[in-house]
C-alpha positions in Angstrom: 60.9 96.4 134.6 64.4 96.9 136.0 66.1 100.1 134.6 69.8 99.6 134.3 72.5 102.2 134.7 74.5 103.5 131.7 77.3 101.1 132.6 74.9 98.2 132.9 73.0 98.9 129.7 76.0 99.5 127.5 78.2 96.7 128.9 75.3 94.2 128.4 74.7 95.3 124.9 78.4 94.9 124.2 78.1 91.3 125.6 75.4 90.3 123.1 76.9 92.1 120.1 80.5 91.0 120.6 79.5 87.4 121.4 78.1 87.3 117.8 81.2 89.2 116.5 83.4 86.6 118.2 81.7 84.1 116.0 81.7 86.2 112.8 85.3 87.5 112.7 87.3 84.3 113.2 84.9 81.7 111.7 82.9 83.3 108.8 85.8 82.5 106.4 85.7 78.9 107.5 81.9 78.8 106.9 82.5 80.1 103.3 85.3 77.6 102.8 82.9 74.8 103.8 80.5 76.1 101.1 83.2 75.5 98.5 84.4 79.1 98.1 88.1 79.6 97.0 90.6 81.6 99.1 90.5 84.5 96.6 86.7 84.6 96.7 86.7 84.4 100.5 88.9 87.4 100.5 86.4 89.2 98.1 83.4 88.3 100.3 85.1 89.3 103.6 86.4 92.5 101.9 82.9 93.2 100.6 81.7 93.1 104.2 84.3 95.6 105.3 83.5 97.8 102.3 79.8 97.7 103.1 80.6 98.8 106.7 82.7 101.6 105.3 79.9 103.0 103.1 77.1 102.7 105.7 79.3 104.4 108.3 80.1 107.2 105.8 76.6 107.7 104.6 74.2 106.6 107.3 75.9 106.5 110.7 76.8 110.3 111.0 73.1 111.2 110.4 72.4 109.7 113.9 74.3 112.4 115.6 72.0 113.2 118.5 72.6 110.9 121.5 68.9 110.3 122.1 68.6 108.7 118.7 71.4 106.1 119.4 69.3 103.6 121.4 66.4 103.3 118.9 68.9 102.8 116.1 70.7 100.0 117.9 67.4 98.2 118.5 66.4 98.3 114.8 69.9 97.3 113.7 69.9 94.3 116.0 66.5 93.1 114.8 67.6 93.4 111.1 70.9 91.6 111.9 68.9 88.6 113.1 67.0 88.4 109.8 70.1 88.7 107.6 72.2 86.1 109.5 69.2 83.7 108.9 69.3 84.6 105.2 72.7 82.8 105.0 71.0 79.5 105.5 69.2 80.0 102.1 72.2 80.9 100.0 72.6 77.3 98.8 76.3 77.6 97.9 75.7 80.5 95.4 78.5 83.1 95.5 76.1 85.9 94.6 73.6 85.0 97.3 76.5 84.8 99.8 77.6 88.2 98.6 74.0 89.6 99.0 73.8 88.1 102.5 77.2 89.6 103.4 76.1 93.0 102.3 72.8 92.9 104.1 74.3 91.7 107.4 77.2 94.2 107.3 74.7 97.1 106.6 73.4 96.3 110.1 76.4 95.3 112.1 78.6 98.1 110.7 76.8 101.0 112.4 76.3 99.1 115.7 80.0 99.5 116.7 80.3 103.3 116.3 76.9 103.9 117.7 77.4 101.8 120.8 80.8 103.4 121.2 79.2 106.8 120.8 76.8 106.0 123.7 79.7 104.9 125.9 81.7 108.0 125.0 78.7 110.2 125.9 78.4 108.8 129.4 82.2 108.7 129.8 82.3 112.5 129.1 79.7 113.1 131.9 81.7 110.8 134.3 79.1 108.1 134.5 81.3 105.2 133.3 84.8 104.2 132.5 85.0 103.4 128.8 87.8 100.8 129.2 86.0 98.8 131.9 82.7 99.0 130.0 84.2 97.9 126.6 86.1 95.0 128.2 82.7 93.1 128.6 82.5 93.1 124.8 85.9 91.5 124.7 84.9 89.0 127.3 81.9 88.1 125.2 84.1 87.9 122.1 86.2 85.3 123.9 83.0 83.3 124.9 81.7 83.5 121.3 85.0 82.3 119.6 85.5 79.6 122.2 82.0 78.3 122.1 81.8 78.2 118.3 85.2 76.5 118.0 83.9 73.7 120.2 80.5 73.5 118.5 81.9 73.5 115.0 84.3 70.7 115.9 81.4 68.6 117.3 78.5 69.5 115.0 79.7 71.1 111.8 80.0 74.6 110.3 76.3 75.5 110.4 76.9 76.1 114.2 78.7 79.3 113.1 75.4 80.8 112.0 73.4 79.4 114.9 75.8 80.7 117.5 76.0 84.2 115.9 72.2 84.3 115.9 72.1 83.6 119.6 74.4 86.5 120.3 72.4 89.1 118.3 69.2 87.9 119.9 70.7 88.6 123.3 71.9 92.0 122.1 68.3 92.9 121.0 66.8 91.7 124.3 69.3 93.8 126.3 68.7 96.8 124.1 64.9 96.8 124.6 65.2 98.2 128.2 65.4 101.9 129.0 68.4 103.4 130.7 68.7 105.7 133.7 69.4 108.5 133.0 68.4 108.5 129.3 70.9 110.2 126.9 69.8 113.6 125.9 71.3 116.5 123.9 71.3 119.6 126.1 69.9 122.9 124.6 73.1 124.8 125.0 75.1 122.4 122.8 75.7 123.0 119.1 73.6 120.2 117.6 74.4 121.0 114.0 75.7 117.9 112.3 79.2 118.4 110.9 79.8 117.5 107.3 82.2 114.6 106.8 83.8 116.5 103.9 84.7 119.3 106.3 86.3 116.9 108.8 88.2 115.2 106.0 89.8 118.5 105.1 91.2 118.9 108.6 94.9 117.8 108.6 94.8 116.4 112.2 91.8 114.3 111.3 93.5 113.0 108.2 96.7 112.1 110.0 94.7 110.4 112.8 92.7 108.3 110.2 95.9 107.2 108.3 97.7 106.2 111.5 94.7 104.2 112.7 94.3 102.6 109.3 97.8 101.4 109.2 97.7 99.8 112.6 94.2 98.4 112.5 94.4 97.5 108.8 97.4 95.4 109.5 95.0 92.9 111.1 93.3 92.2 107.8 95.1 88.9 106.9 94.8 87.8 110.5 91.0 88.4 110.6 90.4 86.6 107.3 93.1 83.9 107.0 94.7 83.0 110.3 92.1 80.4 111.0 92.6 78.8 107.6 96.4 79.1 108.0 96.4 77.5 111.4 94.0 74.7 110.3 96.4 73.9 107.4 99.2 73.7 110.0 97.3 70.9 111.7 95.4 72.7 114.5 91.7 71.8 115.1 88.8 74.2 115.2 88.6 74.2 119.0 92.4 75.0 119.3 91.9 77.8 116.8 89.0 79.1 118.9 91.2 79.0 122.1 93.9 81.0 120.2 91.5 83.7 119.2 90.1 83.7 122.8 93.7 84.1 124.1 94.2 87.2 122.0 91.0 88.8 123.4 92.1 87.9 126.9 95.1 90.1 126.3 92.7 92.8 125.0 90.5 92.5 128.1 93.5 92.9 130.4 94.6 96.1 128.6 91.0 97.5 128.7 90.6 96.6 132.4 94.0 98.1 133.4 94.0 101.0 131.0 94.0 103.7 133.8 96.8 102.0 135.8 98.9 101.1 132.8 98.7 104.3 130.7 98.5 107.1 133.3 100.8 109.8 132.0 101.1 108.3 128.5 100.6 110.6 125.5 98.6 109.4 122.5 101.8 109.4 120.4 103.3 106.9 122.9 100.3 104.6 122.8 100.3 104.6 119.0 104.1 104.1 118.8 104.0 101.0 121.0 101.1 99.7 119.1 103.1 100.2 115.8 106.1 98.3 117.2 103.7 95.5 118.3 102.4 95.3 114.7 105.9 94.8 113.4 106.7 92.0 115.9 103.4 90.3 115.9 103.0 89.8 112.1 106.6 89.1 111.6 106.3 86.2 114.1 103.0 85.1 112.4 104.8 84.8 109.0 107.7 82.9 110.6 106.2 80.2 112.9 103.2 78.0 113.6 104.8 76.5 116.8 102.1 76.6 119.5 104.3 78.6 121.9 104.9 81.1 119.2 101.2 81.4 118.5 100.5 82.0 122.2 103.0 84.9 122.1 101.5 86.2 118.9 98.0 86.2 120.4 99.1 87.9 123.6 100.3 90.8 121.4 96.7 91.5 120.5 96.5 93.6 123.6 99.2 95.8 122.1 98.3 95.8 118.4 94.5 96.2 118.8 93.6 97.4 122.3 96.2 100.0 122.9 95.6 101.5 119.4 91.8 101.4 120.0 92.1 103.1 123.4 94.2 105.9 121.8 91.7 106.3 119.0 88.8 106.6 121.5 90.7 109.1 123.6 91.3 111.2 120.4 87.6 111.2 119.7 86.6 112.0 123.2 88.7 115.2 123.0 86.6 116.5 120.1 83.5 118.7 120.3 80.4 116.6 121.2 78.7 117.4 117.9 81.7 115.9 116.1 81.9 112.7 118.2 79.6 110.5 116.2 81.0 111.8 113.0 84.6 111.0 114.0 83.5 107.7 115.4 81.8 106.9 112.1 84.9 108.0 110.1 87.1 105.8 112.4 84.9 102.8 111.7 84.4 103.6 108.1 87.9 104.2 106.9 90.5 102.5 109.2 88.1 99.7 110.3 86.1 99.6 107.1 87.5 100.7 103.7 91.1 100.1 104.5 90.6 96.7 106.0 88.3 95.9 103.0 91.1 96.8 100.6 93.7 94.9 102.6 91.4 91.8 103.0 90.8 91.6 99.3 94.5 91.9 98.6 95.2 89.4 101.4 93.0 86.8 99.6 95.2 87.1 96.5 98.4 87.3 98.6 97.5 84.3 100.7 96.7 82.2 97.7 100.0 83.1 96.0 102.4 83.7 98.9 100.9 81.8 101.8 102.0 83.0 105.2 104.4 85.5 103.6 101.4 87.8 103.3 101.9 88.6 107.0 105.2 90.4 106.2 103.1 93.0 104.3 101.1 93.5 107.5 104.3 93.9 109.5 105.5 96.6 107.0 102.4 98.7 107.8 103.6 99.0 111.4 106.9 100.4 110.1 105.0 103.1 108.1 102.9 103.9 111.2 106.0 104.8 113.2 106.6 107.9 110.9 103.2 109.5 111.4 103.1 112.1 114.2 99.8 113.3 115.5 99.4 117.0 116.3 99.7 117.8 120.0 96.5 117.2 122.0 95.2 119.6 124.6 95.2 116.8 127.2 97.3 113.7 127.7 95.9 110.3 128.5 96.6 110.8 132.2 94.3 113.9 132.4 91.5 112.1 130.5 91.7 108.9 132.6 91.6 110.9 135.8 88.5 112.8 134.7 86.2 109.9 135.5 85.9 109.9 139.3 82.2 108.8 139.3 82.6 105.9 136.9 80.6 102.9 137.7 82.6 99.6 137.7 
């Protein structure tokens, strides 16, 4: 059997997983709505999913701290995800069964992101791949998933959301069954003691990093959960909504692909500041207009509000000791991308039901707060990190 390079294996796993995620993130709320769930309860269900990811990333993911354990874990998580997406077909409109299905699925997809990112970080550290160019294939797949499901739902109904997500996870599992050359291995001279999360959470630089990332990434909560419903109420069809989501990820792909060229010489603070300003502009516009040209600009800003902040976060994690990388990756996914988004999603459900589009002004205010958080100086800037990958496979 063909043995792929680290770049090939990880980028292809990203393709399968993020194709499914491109279905899940924009359209799961619409599937719940089709089952007769209210906006407040949709917010609770989506928030429950984020909360589940938070808990599993706090309690389970850091235990998989040796790089040789990452690949088997991703295989089992992909297999279980297939089962639990299928379980959604049997919920029969019951809120509690939908809640159970949401918890079970997110128990599996939650760790998949930090663990696959940890694999990419491992090979980036030893100069065998470029994280940005590897991760962009996940974004390309996200575009394909959100575009395909928007068309399929418009033609065949909301159950295509589940079928399309299933297809993506099946491909992720098939890709993950192959070996990799060279296999990841923890070298004997490395300190392999797993750091306690409580110790990391007492380090002021880590706390400031998590708060800053939470404000920027958490500002996407109302967008992830209610933009599709908001735009549908404004008169746009599911396929147009799918194209809009895809456009946002096109901007994300461009930033990942050009990260070396665009951000050479930028400090992490500069990256986070521009992302914070993007948050203010993007969600202020979202609250103010549903004109198609405005929506196009809003979605292009995804490359600023998500991709730039994500690249800065990954660079912060890559500067840590190797034994801390999975733990920091888990904390990043558990708190900014898990607990805080869960909280903001739940509040967004109530806010959207009572305030409508004005809930996006709350998201914009989070960008203002983010401007005032200053990370401690890093030993390297982005330019030095990006130039440290001369052997990256593209």
